Every structure is written in structure tokens, then in C-alpha cells.
Backbone as numpy.savetxt, mean C-alpha at the origin, in Angstrom:
# Nx Ny Nz CAx CAy CAz Cx Cy Cz
15.69 29.66 35.32 15.88 28.27 35.71 14.60 27.46 35.49
13.49 28.06 35.89 12.21 27.39 35.74 11.88 27.17 34.26
12.16 28.19 33.46 11.92 28.11 32.02 12.76 27.00 31.41
14.01 26.91 31.82 14.90 25.88 31.31 14.39 24.49 31.67
13.88 24.32 32.87 13.33 23.04 33.31 12.10 22.67 32.47
11.22 23.65 32.22 10.02 23.40 31.40 10.41 22.99 29.98
11.40 23.66 29.41 11.86 23.35 28.06 12.42 21.93 28.01
13.20 21.55 28.99 13.77 20.21 29.04 12.68 19.14 29.19
11.70 19.39 30.04 10.62 18.43 30.24 9.81 18.28 28.96
9.46 19.41 28.33 8.70 19.36 27.08 9.50 18.67 25.97
10.77 18.95 25.88 11.62 18.30 24.88 11.65 16.80 25.09
11.77 16.38 26.33 11.78 14.96 26.65 10.48 14.29 26.27
9.36 14.97 26.51 8.05 14.41 26.16 7.90 14.28 24.65
8.37 15.26 23.91 8.29 15.21 22.44 9.14 14.08 21.90
10.35 13.93 22.40 11.23 12.85 21.96 10.60 11.50 22.29
10.04 11.36 23.47 9.41 10.10 23.86 8.21 9.79 22.97
7.43 10.81 22.67 6.23 10.61 21.85 6.58 10.19 20.43
7.49 10.89 19.80 7.82 10.58 18.41 8.90 9.51 18.27
9.69 9.30 19.27 10.74 8.30 19.22 10.22 6.87 19.33
9.02 6.71 19.82 8.46 5.37 20.03 7.76 4.81 18.79
7.57 5.63 17.79 6.89 5.12 16.60 7.89 4.39 15.72
7.57 3.17 15.39 8.42 2.33 14.55 7.74 2.08 13.23
8.48 2.15 12.16 7.91 1.79 10.87 7.93 0.27 10.76
6.77 -0.27 10.42 6.68 -1.72 10.27 7.35 -2.11 8.96
8.27 -3.02 9.02 8.90 -3.51 7.80 7.94 -4.50 7.14
7.69 -4.27 5.87 6.75 -5.09 5.13 7.49 -6.28 4.53
6.94 -7.46 4.77 7.51 -8.69 4.20 6.62 -9.13 3.04
7.22 -9.82 2.08 6.45 -10.28 0.93 5.30 -11.18 1.35
5.47 -11.91 2.45 4.40 -12.78 2.96 3.14 -12.00 3.32
3.31 -10.73 3.70 2.17 -9.88 4.06 1.26 -9.61 2.85
1.81 -9.72 1.65 1.09 -9.36 0.43 0.18 -10.47 -0.10
0.50 -11.71 0.24 -0.21 -12.85 -0.35 -1.70 -12.83 -0.01
-2.50 -13.11 -1.02 -3.93 -13.20 -0.82 -4.70 -12.48 -1.91
-6.00 -12.50 -1.76 -6.91 -11.83 -2.68 -7.34 -10.51 -2.04
-7.09 -9.42 -2.74 -7.38 -8.07 -2.24 -8.37 -7.39 -3.17
-9.29 -6.62 -2.60 -10.27 -5.89 -3.41 -10.20 -4.40 -3.07
-10.26 -3.57 -4.11 -10.25 -2.12 -3.92 -11.59 -1.70 -3.32
-11.55 -1.11 -2.12 -12.78 -0.65 -1.47 -12.91 0.87 -1.55
-11.80 1.56 -1.82 -11.83 3.02 -2.02 -10.63 3.37 -2.89
-10.84 4.34 -3.77 -9.74 4.78 -4.64 -9.86 6.26 -4.93
-8.70 6.89 -5.14 -8.64 8.27 -5.60 -7.77 8.34 -6.84
-8.21 9.16 -7.80 -7.43 9.41 -9.01 -7.13 10.90 -9.00
-5.84 11.23 -8.95 -5.40 12.63 -8.88 -6.12 13.39 -7.77
-6.31 12.72 -6.62 -6.88 13.37 -5.45 -8.40 13.41 -5.40
-9.08 12.83 -6.37 -10.54 12.81 -6.41 -11.03 11.37 -6.37
-12.19 11.11 -5.73 -12.71 9.75 -5.69 -12.81 9.14 -7.09
-12.42 7.87 -7.18 -12.42 7.15 -8.46 -13.28 5.90 -8.33
-14.54 6.03 -8.61 -15.47 4.91 -8.47 -15.21 3.81 -9.50
-14.59 4.15 -10.64 -14.41 3.17 -11.72 -13.49 2.02 -11.34
-12.59 2.23 -10.39 -11.68 1.14 -10.01 -12.13 0.43 -8.73
-13.18 0.94 -8.11 -13.71 0.29 -6.91 -14.18 -1.11 -7.30
-13.79 -2.10 -6.53 -14.15 -3.49 -6.81 -13.08 -4.24 -7.59
-12.08 -3.51 -8.11 -10.97 -4.19 -8.81 -10.26 -5.10 -7.81
-9.67 -6.17 -8.32 -9.02 -7.14 -7.45 -7.55 -7.34 -7.80
-6.81 -7.71 -6.77 -5.40 -8.10 -6.89 -5.28 -9.46 -6.23
-4.83 -10.45 -6.97 -4.60 -11.78 -6.42 -3.09 -11.99 -6.42
-2.49 -11.92 -5.24 -1.04 -12.03 -5.08 -0.74 -13.42 -4.54
-0.04 -14.21 -5.35 0.17 -15.62 -5.00 1.61 -15.90 -4.56
1.73 -16.90 -3.70 3.05 -17.32 -3.21 3.93 -17.83 -4.34
3.33 -18.23 -5.44 4.09 -18.73 -6.60 4.87 -17.61 -7.29
4.61 -16.36 -6.90 5.29 -15.23 -7.52 4.49 -14.64 -8.67
3.24 -15.07 -8.79 2.38 -14.57 -9.86 1.31 -13.65 -9.25
0.93 -12.63 -10.02 -0.10 -11.71 -9.57 -1.07 -11.47 -10.71
-2.35 -11.42 -10.37 -3.41 -11.12 -11.34 -4.16 -9.89 -10.84
-4.47 -8.97 -11.75 -5.28 -7.81 -11.39 -6.14 -7.39 -12.57
-7.25 -6.75 -12.23 -8.11 -6.18 -13.27 -8.26 -4.67 -13.08
-7.25 -4.05 -12.49 -7.28 -2.63 -12.17 -7.44 -1.75 -13.42
-6.95 -2.22 -14.57 -7.03 -1.42 -15.79 -8.31 -1.70 -16.58
-9.16 -2.58 -16.07 -10.40 -2.91 -16.76 -10.36 -4.25 -17.45
-9.16 -4.78 -17.65 -9.05 -6.14 -18.20 -8.10 -6.92 -17.30
-8.29 -8.23 -17.25 -7.46 -9.06 -16.38 -6.05 -9.16 -16.94
-5.08 -8.90 -16.07 -3.68 -8.95 -16.44 -2.97 -9.90 -15.49
-2.24 -10.85 -16.04 -1.52 -11.85 -15.25 -0.04 -11.71 -15.55
0.78 -11.80 -14.51 2.23 -11.76 -14.70 2.93 -12.01 -13.39
4.22 -12.24 -13.48 5.02 -12.40 -12.27 5.14 -11.05 -11.58
5.48 -11.09 -10.29 5.73 -9.85 -9.57 6.99 -10.00 -8.74
7.57 -8.87 -8.42 8.69 -8.84 -7.49 8.38 -7.79 -6.44
9.00 -7.94 -5.27 8.77 -7.00 -4.17 10.10 -6.56 -3.62
10.37 -5.27 -3.71 11.65 -4.74 -3.26 11.46 -3.32 -2.75
12.02 -3.04 -1.58 12.00 -1.70 -0.98 10.59 -1.12 -0.92
9.61 -1.94 -0.56 8.24 -1.46 -0.40 7.46 -1.29 -1.69
8.01 -1.76 -2.80 7.34 -1.63 -4.09 7.05 -3.00 -4.69
5.80 -3.16 -5.16 5.42 -4.35 -5.90 5.55 -3.99 -7.37
6.38 -4.72 -8.10 6.51 -4.51 -9.54 5.82 -5.67 -10.24
4.77 -5.33 -11.01 4.01 -6.33 -11.74 4.58 -6.40 -13.15
5.21 -7.52 -13.45 5.90 -7.70 -14.73 4.92 -8.22 -15.77
4.40 -7.31 -16.56 3.46 -7.63 -17.64 3.93 -6.87 -18.88
3.11 -6.84 -19.93 3.47 -6.06 -21.12 3.84 -4.64 -20.73
3.01 -4.04 -19.89 3.28 -2.73 -19.32 3.62 -2.97 -17.86
4.82 -2.61 -17.45 5.24 -2.87 -16.08 4.64 -1.82 -15.15
3.93 -2.27 -14.14 3.34 -1.37 -13.15 4.10 -1.50 -11.84
4.32 -0.37 -11.17 4.99 -0.37 -9.87 4.02 0.22 -8.85
3.65 -0.61 -7.88 2.73 -0.22 -6.82 3.54 0.01 -5.55
3.48 1.23 -5.01 4.16 1.53 -3.76 3.22 1.17 -2.61
3.68 0.30 -1.74 2.88 -0.10 -0.57 3.09 0.96 0.50
2.05 1.74 0.77 2.13 2.81 1.77 1.89 2.29 3.18
1.02 1.29 3.28 0.70 0.72 4.59 0.06 -0.64 4.36
0.31 -1.55 5.27 -0.35 -2.86 5.20 -0.60 -3.35 6.62
-1.80 -3.83 6.82 -2.20 -4.45 8.08 -2.66 -5.85 7.71
-3.16 -6.58 8.67 -3.59 -7.95 8.42 -4.67 -8.02 7.33
-5.60 -7.06 7.32 -6.71 -7.14 6.37 -6.91 -5.89 5.52
-5.99 -4.94 5.56 -6.07 -3.75 4.72 -4.69 -3.42 4.15
-4.70 -2.84 2.96 -3.45 -2.42 2.32 -3.73 -1.13 1.55
-2.76 -0.21 1.58 -2.86 1.04 0.84 -1.73 1.08 -0.19
-2.11 1.29 -1.45 -1.15 1.33 -2.55 -1.21 2.66 -3.27
-0.10 3.02 -3.87 -0.01 4.19 -4.74 0.56 3.70 -6.06
-0.06 4.12 -7.17 0.42 3.71 -8.49 0.12 4.81 -9.49
0.98 4.93 -10.49 0.73 5.85 -11.60 0.38 5.01 -12.82
-0.79 5.30 -13.41 -1.25 4.59 -14.60 -1.58 5.64 -15.66
-0.87 5.58 -16.78 -1.10 6.51 -17.90 -1.08 7.97 -17.45
-0.13 8.32 -16.60 0.02 9.69 -16.14 -0.94 10.11 -15.04
-1.78 9.21 -14.58 -2.73 9.49 -13.50 -2.26 8.83 -12.22
-2.34 9.57 -11.12 -1.92 9.02 -9.83 -3.12 8.43 -9.09
-2.98 7.18 -8.68 -4.03 6.48 -7.96 -3.56 6.15 -6.55
-4.43 6.41 -5.58 -4.26 5.94 -4.21 -5.35 4.90 -4.01
-4.96 3.69 -3.63 -5.91 2.59 -3.52 -5.95 2.06 -2.09
-7.15 1.86 -1.59 -7.34 1.20 -0.30 -7.96 -0.16 -0.60
-7.29 -1.22 -0.17 -7.74 -2.57 -0.45 -8.09 -3.32 0.83
-9.06 -4.21 0.72 -9.43 -5.08 1.83 -9.18 -6.52 1.41
-8.63 -7.30 2.34 -8.34 -8.71 2.06 -9.64 -9.49 1.99
-9.75 -10.34 0.98 -10.95 -11.15 0.76 -10.63 -12.62 1.04
-11.68 -13.38 1.28 -11.54 -14.82 1.44 -11.58 -15.46 0.05
-10.63 -16.32 -0.25 -10.63 -17.03 -1.53 -11.68 -18.12 -1.48
-12.35 -18.28 -2.60 -13.40 -19.31 -2.68 -12.81 -20.66 -2.96
């Protein structure tokens, strides 16, 4: 009887602990602004070459980035947590997390997997 009571109490605590976490739904409005890569990994290893790259996501539906080393401008769409940058080469950035001033993206570029941590910048 005592064992059964302990199991029920522990089960209730586990349900309460994990049941209270809510996934924040990301809105397109959360994306707008100038973002700079402050940390990046390429295939699980630090990638200093993309540090400092910028993403300018505008309310007009246009996005500019220099993540590939040259500035690329094109329209973007946002659906199911993915930013699709419509350029000559279409890039799909999966938004893993976004807060008021930080965003984490995942993208595959030329067969390489990138995890990007971005910080929101003030536009001049």
C-alpha cells in the first residue's frame, strides 16, 4: 500500500513537472529585425567563418543575409516554424527557438548542417 502511494505521488509530480511546459508558438512578427550570428556550428563544430553574418528580416516580406559570404536579397515566407528565403538558391531555416533578443536557427547549406545563434541588433 505504501509503495503504491509513493508511486502515485511520484507519477503526479512527474506529470505536473512536464505537463506545465508549453511550446511557444512563433509568430512572423517575432522574426522582424536585424539579427547577427554570435555563435555558429557547422556539422557540430564551431564555425567562426559565419560569425558576424547578418539577417535583416523586414515587415515588407523581404529578407537580406550575407550568411554565404555574399549579400543575398529575396522575399521570404514563414510556415510551420520554417523561414524560406526565396532566392536563386532557396534556403530553409528552421527556427528552433526565439526570444525577444535571441534566435536559434538550423539550416543546411551545400550539404553542411549549421546551427546558428543570433542576437537582435539595433538598426541604424
